[in-house]
N, C-alpha and C positions, 0 to 999 in steps of 0.2 A: 322081447323086442325093445330096442331103445326108443325113448320118446323123441319126437321132433324137438321138444323143448329140453335142451341139455343145460341145466342151471348149475352154476358153481357160485357159492357165496363166499365173498371175502369181506371180513369185517375189519375196518380200520376206524374205530370210534373217533369222532361221532359220525363218520360217514360210512354208509352202506353202499358198496358197489356190487352190482349184479352183472355177472358175465354171462351173456345169453348168446349162444351160437357164435362166439368169437367177438361179440360186441359188448362194450361196457355201457350199461344203462344207468345213468346217474339219477339219484333220488329226486333232484329238482326238476327232472323232466316230467311235468305234470299234465300230460295230455288227457283230455276227457273225451274218450271215444264212446260210441254207442254200438253195441253188438246187434247185428241183425242176422236173420236166417236166410241162407240161400236154398230155399225149399219151395220156390214158386212153381206151380204146375204149368206144363206146356201143352197138355192134351185135354184137360178138362178144368172145371171150376172148383175142384175139391182140393183143399190143402192137404198134402201128404204128411204123415207123421214124421217127426224129426229123425234124422239118421244118427245113430249112436256110433261114436268112434271109440273102439275098444283098445286103444294103444296102451301098452304097459309103459309105465313111467318110472324113471329113476327117482330115488328118494330126494325130496326137496328139504333143504335146511334153511330156516329163516332166523334172522336176528330177533331176539325177544328181550323185553325190558323186565328184569327181575325185580326192580324196585320202582316206586312211583317217580315220575319225572321231577327233577329238582330245580329246573330253571326253564324259562321259555324256549331256550335253544334246543333242549332235549325234546320238548313237545313238538317243535317244528320238525325235528328229525323224524319223529314218529309219523307225522303227517306226510312228509315227503316220501317216506318208505311206503306208506299206504297208497299214495298216488302212483308210485312206481309199480306196485303189485296190481293196482286197478288197471293201469295202462297195459301191462303184460297180459293180465287176464282177459281184457277185452280183445287184445290182438289175437290171442289163441282162439277165442270164441269166433272172431271174424274168419279164422282159418279152419273152423270145423272141429277143433280139438277141444271138445267141451269138458272132458274129464280133467285135463290139465288146467283149463280155464277155471273150473270150479275150485280147484286147490288154490290157485292164485287169488281168486276173489274171496275165498274164505279167509285167507291171510290178510287181505286188504281190509276185510270187515273187522277182523280181530284188532288190527292196528287202529282202525277208526274208532272202535269201542274204547280202547284204552287211552286214546288221545281225546275222547269225548268231543269229537268234531261232528256236529249235526249234518253239515253238507256232505262230508265223506260218508257218513252212515247212510244217508239217503242215496247217494250215487252208487255206492257199493251194493246196496240192497237192490237197486234197479237192475244193475248189470248181472248180479247173482241170480235174480229172478228170471232174466232172459235165458241164462244158461240152464237153469233148472227146467224151464219150459221146454227147451230144446232137447233135454234128456228125458222128456216124458213125465216129469214130476210136476204136473200142473198145479196141484194143490199147494205144494211148497212154493211154487213160483208166485201164485196169487197172494199167498201169505206174505212173501217178501215185498211185493209191490204195495200191498195194503199197509205194511209196517212203515215203508218209506213214505207213503202218503200221510200217515198219522204223525210221523216225525216232522214232516214239512209243515203240516198244519199247526202242530204244537209249537214249533219254533218260529212261526210267522214268516215263512219263506214261500210266498205265493207262486213264484216261478217254478220252484222245485215241486210244489204241490201239483201244479198244472202238468209238469213233466211226468209225475207219478201217475196221474190220471190217464195220460196218453199211453203209458205202458200197460195199465190195466185194460184200457180200451183195445189195444192191440191184441192182448191175450184173449179177450172176449171175441174179437173178430176171427182170430185163428181157430177158436173153439167152435163158434157158431156159424161162421161163414155168411152167406148172403142174407140169411134171415134177419140179421141185425146190422147189416152193413150201412144202411142209410142213417140209422140212429147213431151209430158209432162215428160215421163220417161227420155228422153235425156236431157231436160232442168234441171230437178232436179239433175241428175247425174253430170251435169256441175256445178251447184251451190254448190254441196256438196264439191267440191274441195276448196271452199272459207271458209267453216265453219270448224274452227280448234279448238277453245277454249271451246265451250259449247257442252258437250257430249250429253245432252238431245236433243238439236236441231239436232245433227248428227243422233241420233236415230230416231227422227221425220222424217228426210229426207229419211232414209232407209225404214220406213213404207210407205211413199208415193211411193217410187220406187216399193215396194212390191205390193201395190195396183194397180199400172200400169201394172206390170207383170201379176197379177191376171186377170185384165180386158182383157189382150192380150191372155189369156189361157196358159201362160207359167208358169205352176204351180211349177215346180222345182225351177226356177229362183225366183219366188215370195216368196217361203218359205225360200230360201237362204237369200234374202234381209231382210225379217222380222226377221230372226234369228240373223242378224247383230245388229238389234235394241234390240232384246232380250238379247244378250250378254252384251250390254251397260247397260241396265236397271238392269240386275241381279248384275253386278259389282257395280252399283251405289246404289243398294238396293232400287230402285224405283219399289216396288212390285206391285202396282196397274197398272203401265204401263207394267210391265212384264206379268201380268195376261192378259192384252189386247193383248199383242203380241201372247200369246198362243191361245187366242180366235181367232185372225186373222189367225194364222197357221191352226187352226181347220177348219176355213172356206175354206182355200185354199185346204186342204186335202179332204174336203167333195166334193168340186167342181171337184176334180180329181178322185172322186169315191173311195178314200182311207178312207173308213168309220172307220175302226179300228184305223187308225192313227189319224183321227179327234176326235174320242172318247178319245183317250189317251191325246191329246192336251187339250181338254175341261176339263178333270180331273185335269190337271195341273193348268188351269185357275181357276177352282173352289177352289182348295187347296189354291192358293194365295189370292183369293178374300175372302175366309173364314178367312185367317190369318189377313188380314187388315180390316176385317169387312165391306167390300164393298157390301152392300146389293143390290144396283142396278146392279152391275156387276154380282153378283150371280144369280139374276133373269134372266139376259140376257144369262148367261152361261147355266142355266138349260133349258131355251127355245131353245137354239141352240142344246143342247144335244137331246132334243125331235125331232128337225128337222133332225138330223143325224140318229137317230134310225128309224125315219119314212122313210127316203130315203133307209135305209138298210132293210126295210120290217119288222122291229121289232115293231109291233103295241103296244104291252103291255108295253114295255120299253119306247116307245115314250110317251104314255099316262102318265106314272108315272112321267117322267121328266117334261112334260107340266104342270101337276098339281102342282108339286113342284114350278115351276116358277109362276104359278097363285097365289099360297099362298103368295109368297114373294111380288109380285106386289101389291096384295090387302093389305097386311100388311104395305106396303109403302104408301098406299093411292092412288095408280094409278089404278083405276078401268078400265080405257080405255085400258091400256096395258094388264091387266088381261083378259079382254073380248076378245081382239085380240088374245091372246095366247090360250084361250079356243076354238076359232074357228078352231085351227089347230088340235084339238083332234078328232080322228075318232071314 
């Protein structure tokens, strides 16, 4: 099966152009996105294990530097290539394609290493840890986050150190659940004070706080925290992340038995995911819509939403997710 990510590499030194699904992504496009997981439960307070996406991927070929950089321009080229790979890797993680994301983030990390850029080493380590956690490789994920923290502390970058601790806290929350939610919420709230310059990391921290409040059953506070993230993502035009925020708000409202509010939030998520053509997000949205209708006792509406999700999952080549969704149909 062909990967959704069809990469062709064209090298015209000193510029690397990456043609991705018909679009040229230039190396100087250095967006710093934060990957999050669309795995929030709608029917209980237990976080489900991450869904694995088993797509086969075409071989990826990356530019490599066979000799040490000879001038600052070449170093800059390495850094911009790393930023491009980091951006692409985070984008694929946002869309549930963790296997492809890991390949891209591994390359971003390699480029960060050979350019010896501490900030890139930290950020690629954090994103790579998120993907490893989603793939069920928790030990490797925590090792990556801890290494990022050590690098941030060694290089004297308190903001990235705080961001690293928020990533570790999020991993602990997803592993331990409500038993540590209050302590983790307090920790992240403290670290948030040190994160000033990167709005997307601030939004990420508010999402973690919202997850903690959700685990504690404080649904009003949970929604307020996630809306802080939503406000940042909407102003930044990070539409995929905004869609996830609405998805999470729907989960919170559903757990609070506010089914009409949950449905409205999911409609907002669907609208944004359609706009950015995030097929994996759409499948998750429709499945969640089925869950909410089911809880509200609307069997026919739930069935229709589940079948919509099944069609999307099957079209993406994820028969396992499609089969799991079918089991929810009454």
